[in-house]
Gaussian input, Z-matrix of N, CA and C with variables (Angstrom, degrees):
# hf/3-21g

backbone

0 1
 N
 C     1     B1
 C     2     B2     1     A1
 N     3     B3     2     A2     1     D1
 C     4     B4     3     A3     2     D2
 C     5     B5     4     A4     3     D3
 N     6     B6     5     A5     4     D4
 C     7     B7     6     A6     5     D5
 C     8     B8     7     A7     6     D6
 N     9     B9     8     A8     7     D7
 C    10    B10     9     A9     8     D8
 C    11    B11    10    A10     9     D9
 N    12    B12    11    A11    10    D10
 C    13    B13    12    A12    11    D11
 C    14    B14    13    A13    12    D12
 N    15    B15    14    A14    13    D13
 C    16    B16    15    A15    14    D14
 C    17    B17    16    A16    15    D15
 N    18    B18    17    A17    16    D16
 C    19    B19    18    A18    17    D17
 C    20    B20    19    A19    18    D18
 N    21    B21    20    A20    19    D19
 C    22    B22    21    A21    20    D20
 C    23    B23    22    A22    21    D21
 N    24    B24    23    A23    22    D22
 C    25    B25    24    A24    23    D23
 C    26    B26    25    A25    24    D24
 N    27    B27    26    A26    25    D25
 C    28    B28    27    A27    26    D26
 C    29    B29    28    A28    27    D27
 N    30    B30    29    A29    28    D28
 C    31    B31    30    A30    29    D29
 C    32    B32    31    A31    30    D30
 N    33    B33    32    A32    31    D31
 C    34    B34    33    A33    32    D32
 C    35    B35    34    A34    33    D33
 N    36    B36    35    A35    34    D34
 C    37    B37    36    A36    35    D35
 C    38    B38    37    A37    36    D36
 N    39    B39    38    A38    37    D37
 C    40    B40    39    A39    38    D38
 C    41    B41    40    A40    39    D39
 N    42    B42    41    A41    40    D40
 C    43    B43    42    A42    41    D41
 C    44    B44    43    A43    42    D42
 N    45    B45    44    A44    43    D43
 C    46    B46    45    A45    44    D44
 C    47    B47    46    A46    45    D45
 N    48    B48    47    A47    46    D46
 C    49    B49    48    A48    47    D47
 C    50    B50    49    A49    48    D48
 N    51    B51    50    A50    49    D49
 C    52    B52    51    A51    50    D50
 C    53    B53    52    A52    51    D51
 N    54    B54    53    A53    52    D52
 C    55    B55    54    A54    53    D53
 C    56    B56    55    A55    54    D54
 N    57    B57    56    A56    55    D55
 C    58    B58    57    A57    56    D56
 C    59    B59    58    A58    57    D57
 N    60    B60    59    A59    58    D58
 C    61    B61    60    A60    59    D59
 C    62    B62    61    A61    60    D60
 N    63    B63    62    A62    61    D61
 C    64    B64    63    A63    62    D62
 C    65    B65    64    A64    63    D63
 N    66    B66    65    A65    64    D64
 C    67    B67    66    A66    65    D65
 C    68    B68    67    A67    66    D66
 N    69    B69    68    A68    67    D67
 C    70    B70    69    A69    68    D68
 C    71    B71    70    A70    69    D69
 N    72    B72    71    A71    70    D70
 C    73    B73    72    A72    71    D71
 C    74    B74    73    A73    72    D72
 N    75    B75    74    A74    73    D73
 C    76    B76    75    A75    74    D74
 C    77    B77    76    A76    75    D75
 N    78    B78    77    A77    76    D76
 C    79    B79    78    A78    77    D77
 C    80    B80    79    A79    78    D78
 N    81    B81    80    A80    79    D79
 C    82    B82    81    A81    80    D80
 C    83    B83    82    A82    81    D81
 N    84    B84    83    A83    82    D82
 C    85    B85    84    A84    83    D83
 C    86    B86    85    A85    84    D84
 N    87    B87    86    A86    85    D85
 C    88    B88    87    A87    86    D86
 C    89    B89    88    A88    87    D87
 N    90    B90    89    A89    88    D88
 C    91    B91    90    A90    89    D89
 C    92    B92    91    A91    90    D90
 N    93    B93    92    A92    91    D91
 C    94    B94    93    A93    92    D92
 C    95    B95    94    A94    93    D93
 N    96    B96    95    A95    94    D94
 C    97    B97    96    A96    95    D95
 C    98    B98    97    A97    96    D96
 N    99    B99    98    A98    97    D97
 C   100   B100    99    A99    98    D98
 C   101   B101   100   A100    99    D99
 N   102   B102   101   A101   100   D100
 C   103   B103   102   A102   101   D101
 C   104   B104   103   A103   102   D102
 N   105   B105   104   A104   103   D103
 C   106   B106   105   A105   104   D104
 C   107   B107   106   A106   105   D105
 N   108   B108   107   A107   106   D106
 C   109   B109   108   A108   107   D107
 C   110   B110   109   A109   108   D108
 N   111   B111   110   A110   109   D109
 C   112   B112   111   A111   110   D110
 C   113   B113   112   A112   111   D111
 N   114   B114   113   A113   112   D112
 C   115   B115   114   A114   113   D113
 C   116   B116   115   A115   114   D114
 N   117   B117   116   A116   115   D115
 C   118   B118   117   A117   116   D116
 C   119   B119   118   A118   117   D117
 N   120   B120   119   A119   118   D118
 C   121   B121   120   A120   119   D119
 C   122   B122   121   A121   120   D120
 N   123   B123   122   A122   121   D121
 C   124   B124   123   A123   122   D122
 C   125   B125   124   A124   123   D123
 N   126   B126   125   A125   124   D124
 C   127   B127   126   A126   125   D125
 C   128   B128   127   A127   126   D126
 N   129   B129   128   A128   127   D127
 C   130   B130   129   A129   128   D128
 C   131   B131   130   A130   129   D129
 N   132   B132   131   A131   130   D130
 C   133   B133   132   A132   131   D131
 C   134   B134   133   A133   132   D132
 N   135   B135   134   A134   133   D133
 C   136   B136   135   A135   134   D134
 C   137   B137   136   A136   135   D135
 N   138   B138   137   A137   136   D136
 C   139   B139   138   A138   137   D137
 C   140   B140   139   A139   138   D138
 N   141   B141   140   A140   139   D139
 C   142   B142   141   A141   140   D140
 C   143   B143   142   A142   141   D141
 N   144   B144   143   A143   142   D142
 C   145   B145   144   A144   143   D143
 C   146   B146   145   A145   144   D144
 N   147   B147   146   A146   145   D145
 C   148   B148   147   A147   146   D146
 C   149   B149   148   A148   147   D147
 N   150   B150   149   A149   148   D148
 C   151   B151   150   A150   149   D149
 C   152   B152   151   A151   150   D150
 N   153   B153   152   A152   151   D151
 C   154   B154   153   A153   152   D152
 C   155   B155   154   A154   153   D153
 N   156   B156   155   A155   154   D154
 C   157   B157   156   A156   155   D155
 C   158   B158   157   A157   156   D156
 N   159   B159   158   A158   157   D157
 C   160   B160   159   A159   158   D158
 C   161   B161   160   A160   159   D159
 N   162   B162   161   A161   160   D160
 C   163   B163   162   A162   161   D161
 C   164   B164   163   A163   162   D162
 N   165   B165   164   A164   163   D163
 C   166   B166   165   A165   164   D164
 C   167   B167   166   A166   165   D165
 N   168   B168   167   A167   166   D166
 C   169   B169   168   A168   167   D167
 C   170   B170   169   A169   168   D168
 N   171   B171   170   A170   169   D169
 C   172   B172   171   A171   170   D170
 C   173   B173   172   A172   171   D171
 N   174   B174   173   A173   172   D172
 C   175   B175   174   A174   173   D173
 C   176   B176   175   A175   174   D174
 N   177   B177   176   A176   175   D175
 C   178   B178   177   A177   176   D176
 C   179   B179   178   A178   177   D177
 N   180   B180   179   A179   178   D178
 C   181   B181   180   A180   179   D179
 C   182   B182   181   A181   180   D180
 N   183   B183   182   A182   181   D181
 C   184   B184   183   A183   182   D182
 C   185   B185   184   A184   183   D183
 N   186   B186   185   A185   184   D184
 C   187   B187   186   A186   185   D185
 C   188   B188   187   A187   186   D186
 N   189   B189   188   A188   187   D187
 C   190   B190   189   A189   188   D188
 C   191   B191   190   A190   189   D189
 N   192   B192   191   A191   190   D190
 C   193   B193   192   A192   191   D191
 C   194   B194   193   A193   192   D192
 N   195   B195   194   A194   193   D193
 C   196   B196   195   A195   194   D194
 C   197   B197   196   A196   195   D195
 N   198   B198   197   A197   196   D196
 C   199   B199   198   A198   197   D197
 C   200   B200   199   A199   198   D198
 N   201   B201   200   A200   199   D199
 C   202   B202   201   A201   200   D200
 C   203   B203   202   A202   201   D201
 N   204   B204   203   A203   202   D202
 C   205   B205   204   A204   203   D203
 C   206   B206   205   A205   204   D204
 N   207   B207   206   A206   205   D205
 C   208   B208   207   A207   206   D206
 C   209   B209   208   A208   207   D207
 N   210   B210   209   A209   208   D208
 C   211   B211   210   A210   209   D209
 C   212   B212   211   A211   210   D210
 N   213   B213   212   A212   211   D211
 C   214   B214   213   A213   212   D212
 C   215   B215   214   A214   213   D213
 N   216   B216   215   A215   214   D214
 C   217   B217   216   A216   215   D215
 C   218   B218   217   A217   216   D216
 N   219   B219   218   A218   217   D217
 C   220   B220   219   A219   218   D218
 C   221   B221   220   A220   219   D219
 N   222   B222   221   A221   220   D220
 C   223   B223   222   A222   221   D221
 C   224   B224   223   A223   222   D222
 N   225   B225   224   A224   223   D223
 C   226   B226   225   A225   224   D224
 C   227   B227   226   A226   225   D225
 N   228   B228   227   A227   226   D226
 C   229   B229   228   A228   227   D227
 C   230   B230   229   A229   228   D228
 N   231   B231   230   A230   229   D229
 C   232   B232   231   A231   230   D230
 C   233   B233   232   A232   231   D231
 N   234   B234   233   A233   232   D232
 C   235   B235   234   A234   233   D233
 C   236   B236   235   A235   234   D234
 N   237   B237   236   A236   235   D235
 C   238   B238   237   A237   236   D236
 C   239   B239   238   A238   237   D237
 N   240   B240   239   A239   238   D238
 C   241   B241   240   A240   239   D239
 C   242   B242   241   A241   240   D240
 N   243   B243   242   A242   241   D241
 C   244   B244   243   A243   242   D242
 C   245   B245   244   A244   243   D243
 N   246   B246   245   A245   244   D244
 C   247   B247   246   A246   245   D245
 C   248   B248   247   A247   246   D246
 N   249   B249   248   A248   247   D247
 C   250   B250   249   A249   248   D248
 C   251   B251   250   A250   249   D249
 N   252   B252   251   A251   250   D250
 C   253   B253   252   A252   251   D251
 C   254   B254   253   A253   252   D252
 N   255   B255   254   A254   253   D253
 C   256   B256   255   A255   254   D254
 C   257   B257   256   A256   255   D255
 N   258   B258   257   A257   256   D256
 C   259   B259   258   A258   257   D257
 C   260   B260   259   A259   258   D258
 N   261   B261   260   A260   259   D259
 C   262   B262   261   A261   260   D260
 C   263   B263   262   A262   261   D261

   B1=1.4267
   B2=1.5415
   B3=1.2803
   B4=1.4388
   B5=1.5361
   B6=1.3347
   B7=1.4757
   B8=1.5152
   B9=1.3335
   B10=1.4524
   B11=1.4993
   B12=1.3714
   B13=1.4531
   B14=1.5399
   B15=1.2971
   B16=1.4503
   B17=1.5266
   B18=1.3283
   B19=1.4753
   B20=1.5311
   B21=1.2888
   B22=1.4613
   B23=1.5411
   B24=1.3464
   B25=1.4853
   B26=1.5077
   B27=1.3384
   B28=1.4830
   B29=1.5296
   B30=1.3078
   B31=1.4723
   B32=1.5243
   B33=1.3465
   B34=1.3823
   B35=1.5274
   B36=1.2990
   B37=1.4282
   B38=1.5381
   B39=1.3479
   B40=1.4576
   B41=1.5373
   B42=1.2878
   B43=1.4931
   B44=1.4940
   B45=1.3501
   B46=1.4629
   B47=1.5049
   B48=1.3327
   B49=1.4395
   B50=1.5246
   B51=1.3470
   B52=1.4744
   B53=1.4963
   B54=1.3015
   B55=1.4418
   B56=1.5491
   B57=1.3324
   B58=1.4666
   B59=1.5328
   B60=1.3189
   B61=1.4686
   B62=1.5274
   B63=1.3512
   B64=1.4523
   B65=1.5684
   B66=1.2865
   B67=1.4709
   B68=1.5352
   B69=1.2735
   B70=1.4632
   B71=1.5298
   B72=1.3231
   B73=1.4344
   B74=1.5358
   B75=1.3415
   B76=1.4419
   B77=1.5065
   B78=1.2859
   B79=1.4874
   B80=1.5499
   B81=1.3488
   B82=1.4935
   B83=1.5195
   B84=1.3436
   B85=1.4562
   B86=1.4970
   B87=1.3436
   B88=1.4453
   B89=1.4917
   B90=1.3245
   B91=1.4727
   B92=1.5652
   B93=1.3018
   B94=1.4363
   B95=1.5278
   B96=1.3252
   B97=1.4313
   B98=1.5184
   B99=1.3022
   B100=1.4707
   B101=1.5396
   B102=1.3555
   B103=1.4874
   B104=1.5692
   B105=1.2672
   B106=1.4549
   B107=1.4837
   B108=1.3177
   B109=1.4508
   B110=1.5219
   B111=1.3386
   B112=1.4649
   B113=1.5434
   B114=1.3175
   B115=1.4755
   B116=1.5334
   B117=1.3454
   B118=1.4659
   B119=1.5181
   B120=1.3068
   B121=1.4292
   B122=1.5162
   B123=1.3778
   B124=1.4390
   B125=1.5153
   B126=1.3367
   B127=1.4766
   B128=1.5093
   B129=1.3537
   B130=1.4444
   B131=1.5446
   B132=1.3083
   B133=1.4624
   B134=1.5242
   B135=1.3284
   B136=1.4558
   B137=1.4558
   B138=1.3313
   B139=1.4267
   B140=1.5228
   B141=1.3417
   B142=1.4661
   B143=1.5124
   B144=1.3236
   B145=1.4792
   B146=1.5168
   B147=1.3158
   B148=1.4490
   B149=1.5139
   B150=1.2895
   B151=1.4773
   B152=1.5253
   B153=1.3751
   B154=1.4274
   B155=1.5177
   B156=1.3340
   B157=1.5056
   B158=1.5479
   B159=1.3060
   B160=1.4544
   B161=1.5607
   B162=1.3063
   B163=1.4791
   B164=1.5537
   B165=1.2911
   B166=1.4840
   B167=1.4818
   B168=1.3544
   B169=1.4556
   B170=1.5403
   B171=1.2927
   B172=1.4569
   B173=1.5537
   B174=1.3275
   B175=1.4772
   B176=1.5205
   B177=1.3088
   B178=1.4505
   B179=1.5752
   B180=1.3540
   B181=1.4340
   B182=1.5226
   B183=1.3371
   B184=1.4976
   B185=1.5042
   B186=1.3443
   B187=1.4350
   B188=1.5156
   B189=1.3358
   B190=1.4702
   B191=1.5503
   B192=1.3339
   B193=1.4642
   B194=1.5209
   B195=1.3518
   B196=1.4324
   B197=1.5191
   B198=1.3154
   B199=1.4777
   B200=1.5191
   B201=1.3937
   B202=1.4285
   B203=1.4982
   B204=1.3123
   B205=1.4870
   B206=1.5445
   B207=1.2964
   B208=1.4553
   B209=1.5273
   B210=1.3318
   B211=1.4622
   B212=1.5100
   B213=1.3060
   B214=1.4563
   B215=1.5393
   B216=1.3220
   B217=1.4399
   B218=1.5438
   B219=1.2870
   B220=1.5012
   B221=1.5260
   B222=1.2919
   B223=1.5001
   B224=1.5242
   B225=1.3215
   B226=1.4836
   B227=1.5245
   B228=1.3412
   B229=1.4064
   B230=1.5168
   B231=1.2809
   B232=1.4913
   B233=1.5172
   B234=1.3007
   B235=1.4829
   B236=1.5500
   B237=1.3435
   B238=1.4222
   B239=1.5130
   B240=1.3282
   B241=1.4675
   B242=1.5488
   B243=1.3227
   B244=1.4469
   B245=1.5661
   B246=1.2883
   B247=1.4876
   B248=1.5042
   B249=1.3587
   B250=1.4656
   B251=1.5544
   B252=1.3349
   B253=1.4456
   B254=1.5143
   B255=1.3167
   B256=1.4800
   B257=1.5288
   B258=1.2948
   B259=1.4677
   B260=1.5784
   B261=1.3076
   B262=1.4771
   B263=1.5160
   A1=109.87
   A2=120.27
   A3=121.34
   A4=111.98
   A5=117.05
   A6=120.43
   A7=111.02
   A8=118.56
   A9=120.37
   A10=111.98
   A11=118.74
   A12=122.08
   A13=111.24
   A14=115.45
   A15=120.00
   A16=111.43
   A17=117.56
   A18=119.60
   A19=109.01
   A20=119.42
   A21=122.04
   A22=110.98
   A23=113.64
   A24=117.76
   A25=112.20
   A26=116.45
   A27=117.88
   A28=112.57
   A29=118.11
   A30=120.65
   A31=109.91
   A32=118.58
   A33=120.84
   A34=110.92
   A35=117.96
   A36=123.09
   A37=112.72
   A38=116.05
   A39=123.71
   A40=109.92
   A41=115.16
   A42=120.74
   A43=113.75
   A44=116.96
   A45=121.13
   A46=110.74
   A47=115.34
   A48=122.33
   A49=108.66
   A50=117.28
   A51=118.01
   A52=112.33
   A53=119.92
   A54=123.10
   A55=112.27
   A56=117.70
   A57=120.15
   A58=110.09
   A59=114.18
   A60=121.79
   A61=109.67
   A62=113.89
   A63=119.18
   A64=110.02
   A65=114.86
   A66=118.91
   A67=106.89
   A68=117.13
   A69=122.30
   A70=112.85
   A71=116.20
   A72=120.68
   A73=116.02
   A74=116.75
   A75=119.94
   A76=112.69
   A77=117.19
   A78=121.80
   A79=109.78
   A80=116.24
   A81=118.47
   A82=111.27
   A83=120.17
   A84=123.24
   A85=113.17
   A86=117.66
   A87=121.22
   A88=110.75
   A89=117.64
   A90=119.42
   A91=110.81
   A92=116.09
   A93=117.63
   A94=113.94
   A95=114.96
   A96=125.41
   A97=109.40
   A98=117.69
   A99=119.71
   A100=106.05
   A101=111.81
   A102=119.16
   A103=103.88
   A104=114.91
   A105=119.83
   A106=112.62
   A107=117.24
   A108=122.35
   A109=115.68
   A110=116.08
   A111=118.66
   A112=111.62
   A113=116.53
   A114=119.37
   A115=108.02
   A116=113.68
   A117=120.81
   A118=113.74
   A119=116.63
   A120=123.73
   A121=108.45
   A122=118.95
   A123=121.57
   A124=114.25
   A125=117.12
   A126=123.26
   A127=109.33
   A128=114.88
   A129=120.22
   A130=112.61
   A131=115.19
   A132=120.15
   A133=108.89
   A134=115.03
   A135=123.08
   A136=113.11
   A137=118.84
   A138=124.98
   A139=109.06
   A140=115.01
   A141=118.64
   A142=110.49
   A143=117.32
   A144=122.65
   A145=108.62
   A146=116.65
   A147=120.67
   A148=112.58
   A149=118.54
   A150=122.07
   A151=110.51
   A152=116.51
   A153=120.92
   A154=111.38
   A155=115.30
   A156=118.83
   A157=109.93
   A158=115.86
   A159=120.94
   A160=112.64
   A161=113.72
   A162=120.41
   A163=110.14
   A164=117.65
   A165=123.02
   A166=112.90
   A167=117.87
   A168=120.07
   A169=109.91
   A170=115.81
   A171=120.98
   A172=114.02
   A173=117.22
   A174=120.66
   A175=108.49
   A176=117.20
   A177=121.68
   A178=108.56
   A179=119.37
   A180=119.53
   A181=112.51
   A182=118.89
   A183=118.97
   A184=111.13
   A185=117.65
   A186=120.61
   A187=110.33
   A188=115.41
   A189=120.40
   A190=110.14
   A191=116.63
   A192=119.45
   A193=109.65
   A194=118.68
   A195=121.38
   A196=109.35
   A197=118.49
   A198=122.65
   A199=109.54
   A200=116.26
   A201=120.74
   A202=111.75
   A203=116.65
   A204=121.49
   A205=109.93
   A206=117.80
   A207=120.97
   A208=113.63
   A209=117.90
   A210=121.40
   A211=117.20
   A212=117.07
   A213=118.97
   A214=112.12
   A215=116.91
   A216=120.70
   A217=112.52
   A218=114.83
   A219=119.97
   A220=112.90
   A221=116.57
   A222=118.89
   A223=110.16
   A224=116.13
   A225=119.89
   A226=106.70
   A227=115.16
   A228=120.48
   A229=111.98
   A230=115.55
   A231=120.66
   A232=110.71
   A233=113.40
   A234=119.77
   A235=114.42
   A236=118.11
   A237=119.04
   A238=114.28
   A239=116.34
   A240=122.58
   A241=107.90
   A242=118.63
   A243=119.97
   A244=113.21
   A245=115.83
   A246=123.10
   A247=106.99
   A248=113.54
   A249=120.65
   A250=108.05
   A251=113.54
   A252=120.55
   A253=109.89
   A254=117.19
   A255=124.08
   A256=106.26
   A257=118.99
   A258=122.73
   A259=112.60
   A260=115.59
   A261=117.07
   A262=109.36
   D1=126.47
   D2=-179.84
   D3=-90.17
   D4=177.73
   D5=-175.57
   D6=-59.43
   D7=-44.55
   D8=-177.35
   D9=-64.92
   D10=-39.39
   D11=175.44
   D12=-61.61
   D13=-45.13
   D14=179.66
   D15=-65.06
   D16=-41.41
   D17=179.32
   D18=-66.23
   D19=-40.73
   D20=-179.46
   D21=-63.06
   D22=-46.16
   D23=179.20
   D24=-59.08
   D25=-48.80
   D26=-176.68
   D27=-76.85
   D28=-26.02
   D29=173.68
   D30=-67.34
   D31=-38.45
   D32=177.88
   D33=-64.99
   D34=-32.70
   D35=177.32
   D36=-85.10
   D37=0.21
   D38=-177.14
   D39=55.43
   D40=40.56
   D41=-176.10
   D42=-110.79
   D43=-30.04
   D44=-176.55
   D45=-76.49
   D46=135.10
   D47=173.07
   D48=-76.06
   D49=120.86
   D50=-176.80
   D51=-67.19
   D52=-13.29
   D53=178.46
   D54=-94.35
   D55=2.27
   D56=179.44
   D57=-61.67
   D58=129.68
   D59=-176.70
   D60=-88.34
   D61=159.64
   D62=175.96
   D63=-127.39
   D64=161.73
   D65=176.95
   D66=-92.07
   D67=115.20
   D68=-177.06
   D69=-53.91
   D70=131.08
   D71=175.68
   D72=85.70
   D73=2.06
   D74=-177.05
   D75=-126.91
   D76=34.41
   D77=-178.78
   D78=-59.36
   D79=-37.17
   D80=-178.87
   D81=-72.70
   D82=-2.58
   D83=178.34
   D84=-100.40
   D85=-2.37
   D86=175.93
   D87=-69.24
   D88=131.86
   D89=-179.54
   D90=-116.53
   D91=-3.13
   D92=175.80
   D93=158.80
   D94=-161.93
   D95=178.10
   D96=-118.90
   D97=140.64
   D98=-179.48
   D99=-118.79
   D100=145.91
   D101=-179.86
   D102=-149.85
   D103=157.22
   D104=175.01
   D105=171.75
   D106=-178.15
   D107=-176.21
   D108=-60.59
   D109=-31.47
   D110=-177.23
   D111=-95.68
   D112=-0.21
   D113=178.64
   D114=-108.21
   D115=128.13
   D116=-176.48
   D117=-60.84
   D118=-38.95
   D119=-176.26
   D120=-157.58
   D121=150.10
   D122=-178.43
   D123=-52.88
   D124=138.06
   D125=-179.76
   D126=-137.53
   D127=163.93
   D128=179.97
   D129=-73.04
   D130=147.78
   D131=171.83
   D132=-125.17
   D133=139.64
   D134=-176.74
   D135=-115.76
   D136=152.86
   D137=174.93
   D138=-87.77
   D139=120.06
   D140=178.18
   D141=-63.09
   D142=-38.80
   D143=179.62
   D144=-55.20
   D145=-48.90
   D146=-178.58
   D147=-66.46
   D148=-35.06
   D149=176.46
   D150=-65.74
   D151=-45.66
   D152=178.42
   D153=-61.90
   D154=-41.46
   D155=179.09
   D156=-64.16
   D157=-42.21
   D158=176.84
   D159=-58.94
   D160=-49.98
   D161=-179.49
   D162=-64.41
   D163=-33.47
   D164=-175.56
   D165=-67.85
   D166=-9.54
   D167=177.02
   D168=-70.44
   D169=-25.25
   D170=-175.92
   D171=-117.81
   D172=2.10
   D173=-178.85
   D174=-159.16
   D175=170.35
   D176=179.18
   D177=-69.84
   D178=158.22
   D179=177.73
   D180=-58.27
   D181=-37.96
   D182=177.21
   D183=-63.00
   D184=-42.38
   D185=179.89
   D186=-66.49
   D187=-37.62
   D188=179.85
   D189=-63.19
   D190=-44.66
   D191=179.91
   D192=-64.85
   D193=-42.01
   D194=179.76
   D195=-62.88
   D196=-43.00
   D197=178.55
   D198=-60.16
   D199=-49.39
   D200=178.63
   D201=-56.85
   D202=-47.93
   D203=-174.49
   D204=-63.47
   D205=-44.64
   D206=-174.42
   D207=-82.38
   D208=-41.14
   D209=-174.26
   D210=-99.10
   D211=-21.56
   D212=-176.96
   D213=-111.43
   D214=-58.63
   D215=-179.23
   D216=-59.85
   D217=-39.36
   D218=-175.77
   D219=-79.23
   D220=-14.03
   D221=-178.43
   D222=-70.31
   D223=134.05
   D224=175.41
   D225=-132.42
   D226=126.33
   D227=179.89
   D228=-123.47
   D229=29.91
   D230=179.21
   D231=107.36
   D232=-176.27
   D233=-171.66
   D234=-66.69
   D235=-11.39
   D236=177.57
   D237=-102.35
   D238=15.83
   D239=176.79
   D240=-64.45
   D241=138.86
   D242=-177.97
   D243=-67.86
   D244=161.78
   D245=175.84
   D246=-102.22
   D247=163.90
   D248=-178.22
   D249=-134.58
   D250=123.56
   D251=-177.34
   D252=-92.17
   D253=121.73
   D254=178.52
   D255=-77.58
   D256=85.60
   D257=-171.04
   D258=-110.01
   D259=29.33
   D260=179.65
   D261=-107.87

C-alpha cells in the first residue's frame, strides 16, 4: 500500500490527521498510521528496514544507516512528525 492509498483509506474513515507529515522520497516505506494515548493525532509510520534498503541503492548499508540516523530519524518538525519502526 502506498502513501496515497493509505491516505485515501484513512480519510474515508475520517481517521487521518490532514497535518500528518511525510518523509520526502520514502513513500514506498510507509507501513501504516499510528495512533494512541500519547499521540495527539494519527501520524504516518515508516519501516526503517525499507528506508535503509532504499538508501542502500546509492550508498553502503553503513552509510545508509548513518544517513537515516542523522538526517531522517533525528529530524523533528513538530508533533505531526512521522515515526519510524525499527523492524530489522
